[in-house]
VEXPANU-32804 format. One record per residue (C-alpha): residue in one letter; x, y, z. Coordinates in steps of 0.2 Angstrom, whole numbers, padded with zeros to 4 digits, always signed. Layout:
AXYZ/...
//
This chain:
X-0781-0078-0173/X-0794-0065-0176/X-0801-0058-0192/X-0811-0045-0195/X-0827-0050-0197/X-0846-0042-0200/X-0863-0047-0198/X-0865-0066-0195/X-0845-0069-0197/X-0844-0063-0215/X-0825-0058-0217/X-0823-0039-0219/X-0813-0040-0237/X-0808-0023-0235/X-0797-0025-0219/X-0792-0043-0221/X-0775-0041-0230/X-0766-0037-0215/X-0770-0052-0206/X-0771-0063-0220/X-0749-0058-0222/X-0749-0060-0200/X-0756-0078-0204/X-0746-0084-0219/X-0730-0080-0210/X-0734-0089-0193/X-0743-0105-0201/X-0733-0105-0219/X-0716-0095-0222/X-0707-0104-0207/X-0713-0119-0210/X-0711-0123-0229/X-0692-0125-0229/X-0684-0122-0249/X-0666-0129-0252/X-0655-0126-0266/X-0641-0137-0271/X-0643-0144-0251/X-0641-0127-0244/X-0657-0120-0235/X-0664-0105-0242/X-0669-0088-0232/X-0686-0088-0227/X-0695-0082-0243/X-0706-0065-0246/X-0723-0063-0246/X-0728-0055-0264/X-0745-0056-0262/X-0758-0063-0250/X-0776-0064-0252/X-0793-0075-0250/X-0805-0085-0262/X-0818-0094-0263/X-0818-0113-0260/X-0823-0115-0277/X-0810-0106-0285/X-0799-0118-0296/X-0785-0103-0300/X-0771-0114-0294/X-0776-0129-0310/X-0758-0123-0319/X-0744-0111-0314/X-0749-0099-0327/X-0768-0097-0319/X-0761-0096-0302/X-0750-0080-0308/X-0764-0072-0316/X-0774-0076-0300/X-0764-0063-0293/X-0767-0049-0304/X-0785-0050-0305/X-0795-0038-0294/X-0799-0047-0278/X-0816-0053-0272/X-0829-0038-0270/X-0830-0033-0253/X-0848-0037-0252/X-0844-0055-0255/X-0852-0065-0241/X-0838-0076-0236/X-0838-0084-0219/X-0821-0082-0211/X-0818-0100-0209/X-0823-0105-0225/X-0812-0094-0237/X-0793-0102-0245/X-0778-0093-0241/X-0767-0090-0258/X-0751-0085-0257/X-0736-0080-0268/X-0720-0083-0262/X-0703-0076-0268/X-0687-0085-0263/X-0671-0078-0267/X-0660-0093-0279/X-0643-0092-0286/X-0650-0102-0303/X-0666-0109-0310/X-0654-0125-0316/X-0649-0129-0297/X-0654-0143-0288/X-0671-0139-0276/X-0677-0148-0263/X-0692-0145-0250/X-0698-0149-0233/X-0717-0145-0232/X-0717-0145-0214/X-0736-0142-0213/X-0742-0159-0204/X-0746-0148-0188/X-0760-0137-0198/X-0772-0152-0195/X-0775-0170-0191/X-0774-0175-0208/X-0765-0164-0220/X-0761-0169-0238/X-0748-0157-0249/X-0752-0157-0266/X-0736-0150-0275/X-0733-0147-0294/X-0713-0142-0300/X-0710-0135-0314/X-0690-0137-0320/X-0683-0125-0331/X-0687-0134-0349/X-0695-0152-0342/X-0710-0159-0337/X-0722-0154-0324/X-0720-0166-0309/X-0732-0169-0296/X-0732-0174-0277/X-0744-0179-0266/X-0736-0179-0250/X-0748-0185-0234/X-0742-0177-0216/X-0724-0172-0214/X-0714-0182-0228/X-0696-0174-0223/X-0684-0169-0236/X-0692-0172-0255/X-0677-0169-0267/X-0690-0161-0281/X-0677-0167-0294/X-0664-0182-0286/X-0648-0185-0295/X-0648-0204-0300/X-0639-0212-0282/X-0650-0199-0273/X-0665-0208-0280/X-0656-0225-0280/X-0651-0222-0260/X-0671-0218-0257/X-0677-0235-0264/X-0663-0246-0257/X-0669-0241-0241/X-0687-0240-0246/X-0686-0261-0253/X-0675-0265-0238/X-0689-0260-0225/X-0704-0266-0235/X-0697-0283-0233/X-0693-0283-0217/X-0710-0276-0214/X-0719-0287-0225/X-0725-0301-0213/X-0733-0313-0228/X-0718-0312-0240/X-0706-0316-0222/X-0718-0331-0222/X-0717-0336-0239/X-0697-0334-0237/X-0698-0345-0223/X-0709-0359-0232/X-0696-0360-0246/X-0680-0364-0236/X-0687-0374-0221/X-0682-0389-0230/X-0670-0383-0242/X-0655-0374-0232/X-0640-0380-0243/X-0632-0367-0253/X-0636-0372-0269/X-0652-0375-0266/X-0655-0358-0258/X-0645-0350-0270/X-0656-0360-0284/X-0674-0355-0275/X-0671-0338-0272/X-0665-0334-0289/X-0680-0340-0295/X-0691-0330-0282/X-0680-0313-0287/X-0680-0314-0306/X-0698-0318-0306/X-0703-0304-0294/X-0692-0293-0303/X-0701-0295-0320/X-0719-0292-0314/X-0713-0276-0301/X-0704-0269-0315/X-0719-0272-0328/X-0732-0267-0316/X-0723-0250-0312/X-0722-0247-0331/X-0742-0249-0331/X-0743-0269-0336/X-0753-0271-0322/X-0772-0271-0320/X-0779-0257-0314/X-0795-0262-0307/X-0801-0262-0289/X-0802-0279-0291/X-0784-0281-0292/X-0774-0278-0277/X-0787-0290-0266/X-0783-0304-0280/X-0766-0303-0276/X-0765-0301-0259/X-0776-0317-0257/X-0764-0326-0271/X-0750-0322-0257/X-0758-0331-0245/X-0762-0345-0256/X-0744-0344-0260/X-0740-0347-0242/X-0752-0360-0236/X-0747-0372-0252/X-0728-0369-0249/X-0733-0376-0232/X-0742-0389-0236/X-0728-0395-0249/X-0715-0394-0236/X-0726-0408-0226/X-0732-0419-0240/X-0716-0419-0251/X-0704-0406-0254/X-0695-0407-0271/X-0679-0395-0278/X-0684-0394-0296/X-0704-0392-0292/X-0698-0380-0279/X-0688-0369-0289/X-0704-0369-0303/X-0716-0364-0291/X-0706-0352-0282/X-0704-0343-0300/X-0723-0344-0303/X-0728-0337-0285/X-0712-0324-0289/X-0723-0317-0302/X-0737-0314-0289/X-0726-0306-0275/X-0719-0294-0288/X-0737-0286-0290/X-0738-0285-0271/X-0722-0276-0271/X-0728-0264-0283/X-0742-0258-0274/X-0730-0252-0261/X-0721-0241-0275/X-0736-0233-0280/X-0734-0218-0270/X-0719-0217-0270/X-0712-0217-0288/X-0716-0198-0288/X-0698-0197-0279/X-0689-0207-0294/X-0689-0191-0304/X-0682-0195-0321/X-0674-0210-0313/X-0689-0222-0315/X-0678-0238-0319/X-0663-0234-0308/X-0676-0233-0294/X-0685-0250-0299/X-0668-0260-0298/X-0663-0252-0282/X-0681-0255-0274/X-0675-0274-0279/X-0659-0273-0274/X-0666-0266-0256/X-0677-0280-0256/X-0665-0295-0259/X-0653-0287-0246/X-0667-0287-0235/X-0670-0305-0238/X-0651-0309-0237/X-0653-0304-0219/X-0666-0316-0215/X-0659-0330-0223/X-0643-0327-0215/X-0650-0327-0199/X-0665-0340-0202/X-0654-0354-0208/X-0643-0356-0195/X-0658-0354-0182/X-0666-0368-0191/X-0649-0378-0191/X-0648-0377-0173/X-0667-0382-0171/X-0665-0396-0180/X-0649-0402-0173/X-0654-0399-0154/X-0672-0398-0153/X-0682-0408-0164/X-0677-0420-0179/X-0679-0411-0195/X-0692-0421-0203/X-0706-0417-0188/X-0698-0400-0186/X-0702-0396-0205/X-0720-0403-0202/X-0722-0393-0186/X-0717-0377-0192/X-0726-0378-0210/X-0742-0385-0202/X-0741-0368-0189/X-0736-0357-0208/X-0751-0366-0216/X-0763-0363-0201/X-0758-0345-0202/X-0760-0343-0220/X-0777-0352-0221/X-0783-0338-0209/X-0774-0322-0221/X-0782-0334-0235/X-0799-0333-0230/X-0801-0315-0224/X-0793-0309-0240/X-0804-0320-0251/X-0819-0312-0241/X-0812-0295-0245/X-0810-0300-0262/X-0828-0307-0265/X-0836-0289-0261/X-0827-0281-0277/X-0838-0283-0297/X-0824-0293-0306/X-0824-0284-0323/X-0812-0288-0337/X-0800-0272-0340/X-0800-0263-0356/X-0784-0269-0364/X-0776-0258-0379/X-0765-0265-0393/X-0752-0257-0384/X-0754-0264-0369/X-0755-0283-0375/X-0738-0278-0386/X-0729-0272-0371/X-0738-0287-0361/X-0732-0299-0375/X-0714-0294-0373/X-0713-0294-0353/X-0724-0313-0354/X-0708-0318-0366/X-0695-0312-0356/X-0704-0322-0342/X-0704-0336-0354/X-0686-0334-0357/X-0679-0332-0338/X-0689-0349-0333/X-0681-0357-0348/X-0664-0352-0343/X-0666-0356-0325/X-0674-0374-0332/X-0658-0376-0339/X-0647-0373-0323/
//
């Protein structure tokens, strides 16, 4: 697109308005799809289009952005290169009601190799909701109903556990020597309760926000694989297994929470529902893995190798893999400087509540 320029390439601001509208129509208007109650709205009307300096901060809030278009444009003598200005647009969509449920598909991913759409949604009478959408995120529900949020997070949890190689290897370590129904229920329930506690606690801001915390958790997850594999080789015991599984489950819960750090923005006002739905998805994924894994192990130990020897061989392979991960992740962890996070009274009170919940859950499991 040819922008009117002068001198070494400065925009000729007196003649740029028509070109800006044409650029908006070609690059933006047809790409940003807005939906009202799942019905796509017509393309918007361009109310105003103007160019701004890279240092302009008029879009810090809705009020400032709206006022920006009522102010005088840049002076015609401003020396602004044609490829350094910002394109500011005021687009108006015809809607039936401000109380409708809105969704957006910001198809702006084709504008560059790396595109981040920063979106602020202002529902009537509600708090501002912020979104950061990399690339082409597909359809984003700005104010999802509870079941829409739940379905999204069930799918997220399901595919996260299937994509998480370290979580799957830990699950394999858990069940190699314990494949009977009662043992499986006890071990998997212990793991589920534990990771649910830390997942929800972390999502509510109780996890440290220090830079060293994620690599620490990743290192401990690798350690959990090594430990469980070695225990399988030495002397697996059911009572000790569910207790240690509970402890490592608390660690894995923090690992699950890292996957949610950028996706809780899609929960809307249904944070707890979304967290529980994510857990349901994780459990469904684990159930699928167990349904496939347990019969395969039974066949392996029945026709290919004796159970004790097979347990030792498989566990040795898992320990070897986990050991390499442990070394790699510990090497990354050492690059961070450890500093204790600042703990407020509110944080300590909330942490104490969740710790008590973990103790109660562990005690109930012990009684069972």
